C-alpha positions in Angstrom: -24.3 -19.7 4.8 -22.5 -17.9 7.6 -25.0 -15.7 9.4 -22.5 -13.5 11.3 -19.2 -12.4 9.9 -16.7 -10.6 12.2 -14.3 -8.2 10.4 -11.0 -7.5 12.1 -10.0 -4.0 11.4 -7.7 -1.2 12.6 -9.4 1.7 14.3 -8.2 4.5 12.1 -10.8 6.5 10.1 -9.5 5.1 6.8 -9.4 1.5 8.0 -13.0 1.8 9.4 -14.2 3.4 6.1 -12.8 0.5 4.2 -14.2 -2.1 6.5 -17.6 -0.4 6.6 -17.6 -0.4 2.8 -17.0 -4.2 2.8 -19.6 -4.6 5.5 -22.1 -2.7 3.4 -21.4 -4.8 0.3 -21.8 -8.1 2.2 -25.0 -7.0 3.8 -26.4 -5.8 0.5 -25.6 -9.1 -1.2 -26.8 -11.2 1.8 -29.6 -9.3 3.7 -29.9 -12.2 6.1 -26.3 -11.9 7.2 -25.0 -9.6 10.0 -21.5 -8.1 9.8 -19.7 -6.9 12.9 -16.5 -4.8 13.1 -13.9 -5.8 15.7 -11.4 -3.0 16.2 -7.8 -4.2 16.8 -4.8 -1.9 17.7 -1.7 -2.9 15.8 2.0 -2.2 16.5 2.1 0.4 13.7 -0.8 2.2 15.3 0.9 2.4 18.7 4.2 3.8 17.4 3.3 7.2 15.9 6.4 9.3 16.7 9.1 7.2 14.9 9.4 6.7 11.2 8.3 3.2 10.2 11.7 2.6 8.5 13.3 2.8 12.0 10.8 0.5 13.7 11.8 -2.6 11.8 9.9 -5.7 11.0 7.1 -6.4 8.6 3.3 -6.5 9.0 3.3 -3.6 11.4 -0.4 -2.9 10.6 -1.7 -6.5 10.2 0.0 -8.9 12.6 -2.3 -8.5 15.5 -5.3 -8.8 13.3 -3.9 -12.0 11.8 -3.3 -13.4 15.2 -7.0 -12.7 16.1 -8.1 -14.5 13.0 -5.9 -17.6 13.8 -7.5 -17.6 17.3 -11.0 -17.5 15.6 -11.8 -14.2 17.3 -12.6 -12.7 13.9 -13.5 -14.3 10.6 -11.9 -12.0 8.0 -9.6 -9.0 7.9 -9.9 -6.0 5.6 -6.5 -4.6 4.7 -5.0 -1.8 2.6 -2.9 -4.2 0.5 0.1 -2.0 0.5 0.4 -2.7 4.3 0.3 -6.5 3.8 3.7 -8.3 3.8 4.5 -10.6 0.9 4.7 -13.6 3.3 1.5 -14.5 5.2 1.2 -16.7 8.3 0.5 -20.4 7.7 -3.2 -21.0 7.4 -4.1 -17.6 6.1 -4.4 -16.2 2.6 -5.7 -13.1 0.7 -8.8 -14.6 -0.9 -10.4 -11.4 -2.3 -9.0 -8.3 -4.0 -11.6 -5.6 -4.6 -11.5 -3.1 -7.5 -8.5 -0.8 -7.1 -9.1 2.9 -6.2 -6.8 5.6 -7.6 -3.3 4.0 -7.1 -1.3 7.2 -7.4 0.2 9.7 -4.9 -1.5 13.0 -4.2 0.1 16.4 -3.5 -1.6 18.4 -0.8 -0.7 22.0 0.1 -2.5 25.1 1.3 0.1 27.3 -0.4 1.1 25.7 -3.7 -0.8 24.0 -6.5 2.0 21.7 -7.6 5.4 20.4 -6.6 7.0 22.5 -9.3 5.6 25.7 -7.6 7.3 25.0 -4.3 10.4 27.3 -3.8 13.8 26.0 -2.9 14.0 25.2 0.8 10.3 24.6 1.3 9.2 21.7 3.5 7.4 18.7 2.3 6.3 15.9 4.6 6.3 12.1 4.1 7.7 9.1 6.1 7.7 6.8 3.0 11.2 6.0 1.9 9.8 5.3 -1.6 8.3 8.8 -1.7 11.4 10.4 -0.1 13.8 8.9 -2.7 11.6 9.9 -5.7 11.0 13.4 -4.2 14.7 13.9 -3.6 15.3 12.9 -7.2 12.6 15.3 -8.6 13.4 18.2 -6.2 16.7 17.9 -4.3 16.3 21.5 -3.2 13.4 20.8 -1.0 13.4 19.9 2.7 11.9 16.4 3.1 10.7 15.8 6.6 9.1 12.8 8.4 5.4 12.8 8.7 3.7 10.0 10.7 0.1 9.4 11.9 -3.2 8.5 10.4 -4.4 10.3 7.3 -6.5 12.8 9.3 -3.6 13.5 11.7 -1.3 14.2 8.7 -3.8 16.7 7.2 -4.1 18.4 10.6 -0.3 18.8 10.8 -0.3 20.4 7.4 -3.1 22.7 8.3 -1.3 23.7 11.5 1.6 24.9 9.4 4.2 22.2 10.2 4.7 21.6 6.5 4.4 23.5 3.2 3.0 20.4 1.5 2.5 16.7 2.2 2.2 13.6 0.0 -0.6 11.1 0.7 -2.1 8.2 -1.2 -5.0 9.5 -3.4 -7.0 6.3 -2.6 -7.2 7.2 1.1 -8.3 10.7 0.4 -11.0 9.4 -2.0 -12.3 6.8 0.5 -12.7 9.5 3.2 -14.3 11.8 0.7 -11.4 14.3 1.0 -10.3 14.2 -2.6 -10.8 18.0 -2.8 -7.7 18.4 -0.6 -5.4 17.2 -3.4 -4.3 19.9 -5.8 -2.8 17.3 -8.2 -1.9 13.6 -8.5 1.5 12.4 -9.6 1.6 10.3 -12.7 3.4 7.0 -12.5 6.4 8.2 -14.5 6.8 11.0 -11.9 6.3 9.0 -8.7 5.8 5.3 -9.0 3.3 4.0 -6.5 3.8 1.5 -3.7 3.1 -2.1 -4.4 -0.7 -2.7 -4.3 -1.4 1.0 -3.4 -5.1 1.7 -3.7 -6.1 -2.0 -3.5 -8.2 -3.4 -0.6 -7.8 -7.1 0.2 -9.8 -9.6 2.3 -7.7 -12.0 4.3 -9.2 -15.2 5.7 -8.4 -18.7 6.9 -7.5 -21.1 4.1 -9.9 -23.7 5.7 -12.9 -21.4 5.3 -13.7 -22.3 1.7 -17.4 -21.7 2.1 -16.8 -18.2 3.4 -14.4 -17.5 0.5 -17.1 -18.7 -2.0 -19.6 -16.5 -0.3 -17.4 -13.4 -0.6 -16.1 -14.1 -4.1 -18.6 -11.6 -5.7 -16.3 -8.8 -4.6 -13.2 -10.2 -6.3 -11.9 -8.0 -9.2 -9.9 -9.9 -11.8 -7.9 -7.0 -13.3 -6.9 -5.7 -9.8 -6.1 -9.2 -8.6 -3.7 -9.8 -11.6 -2.0 -6.5 -11.2 -1.5 -7.0 -7.4 -0.3 -10.6 -8.0 2.5 -9.2 -10.3 3.4 -6.5 -7.8 3.4 -8.7 -4.7 5.5 -11.4 -6.5 8.0 -8.6 -7.2 7.9 -7.4 -3.6 8.5 -10.9 -2.2 11.6 -11.4 -4.4 13.0 -8.1 -3.2 12.1 -8.9 0.4 10.5 -5.4 0.6 8.7 -3.6 3.4 8.3 -0.2 4.9 12.1 0.1 5.3 12.9 0.0 1.6 12.8 2.7 -1.1 11.2 0.5 -3.8 8.1 0.9 -5.9 6.1 -1.4 -8.2 3.1 -0.8 -10.4 1.2 -3.0 -12.9 -1.6 -2.2 -15.3 -3.7 -4.2 -17.7 -4.6 -3.3 -21.3 -6.9 -6.0 -22.6 -5.0 -9.2 -21.8 -1.6 -7.6 -21.7 0.0 -6.8 -18.3 2.7 -4.2 -18.0 4.8 -3.9 -14.8 7.2 -1.2 -13.8 9.6 -1.6 -10.8 11.8 0.9 -9.2 14.7 0.7 -6.6 16.5 3.8 -5.4 19.1 4.7 -2.8 17.8 6.7 0.1 19.1 10.0 -1.2 17.4 9.6 -4.6 20.7 10.2 -6.4 19.6 7.6 -9.0 16.5 5.7 -9.9 16.7 2.2 -11.3 13.6 1.3 -13.3 12.6 -1.8 -15.2 9.5 -2.3 -17.3 8.2 -5.6 -18.7 5.0 -6.7 -20.5 3.4 -10.0 -21.2 0.1 -12.0 -21.0 -1.9 -11.2 -18.0 -2.1 -14.9 -17.1 1.7 -14.7 -16.5 1.3 -11.9 -13.9 3.5 -13.6 -11.2 6.3 -14.4 -13.8 6.3 -10.8 -15.1 6.6 -9.4 -11.5 9.5 -11.9 -10.8 11.3 -11.0 -14.0 11.1 -7.3 -13.2 12.6 -7.9 -9.8 15.4 -10.1 -11.2 16.4 -7.5 -13.8 16.4 -4.7 -11.2 18.7 -6.8 -9.0 21.0 -7.5 -11.9 21.1 -3.8 -12.9 22.4 -2.6 -9.5 19.3 -3.0 -7.3 21.0 -5.8 -5.3 23.7 -3.4 -4.0 21.2 -0.7 -3.1 19.0 -3.1 -1.2 21.8 -4.9 0.5 23.1 -1.5 1.8 19.6 -0.8 3.2 19.1 -4.3 4.6 22.6 -4.6 6.0 22.6 -8.2 4.7 22.8 -10.1 1.4 19.9 -10.9 -0.9 19.8 -14.5 -2.1 
């Protein structure tokens, strides 16, 4: 059994909270094991004044951590799965998916209780193209402005009066024990979440089978199947931070239901597809949702965003 496990993590408050949570679970399960956190600054952390959609590239919050793992400087990485590209570097894999936190988006405002209460012309902050498109569809009369920075930075900008309201992932608020800041959470039919939002994954080297077995007690089957469907969908659509798409899967017994959404940047229309099937067919269901969205007009929307054709 491995006596020391080094976790590669971003240095943000949320990333450290997630990594410390995993550290605590490992040390509780294996008291003889020591877990160390290795803080790594990623490209996404360095660029805080430009919307991610303008930065380009995938893996903005994971690439440097993955490189450290391939150099054997860290043993595992703890990621918010919504930040992890569908394609991983050769030799690495997501071996563990822990139980999903609240996957939905939260509305935070010091002035209004709900989105519906906001008057025309009020300012709402988010840098997510997925949220922007759905907000523009729900409330085209609002001013939607870019909001970058870590979760605590975004809350501070709200409190300083730069925005009338902001949208954040409920999972991040919960993990930092700030859930009281949210006045309500959107339902999936109001604002479909990002792929794998609320799920934490552990990435490790494929060759480290013994370590994978050691950590397998944290794997959560229901979350793993939902995330498998969502990430298969994401891979087919070649999605990343630059694309206004959403995907969300849920399980009821052994039936998995997956909803996918693609929208133009202005939110003038929302293309949605929903499919259900046996949970064991999670990847096939995610792929089927993606293919139907492409056939229904999603291909043209995405090609306009990418500036290139989808195969």
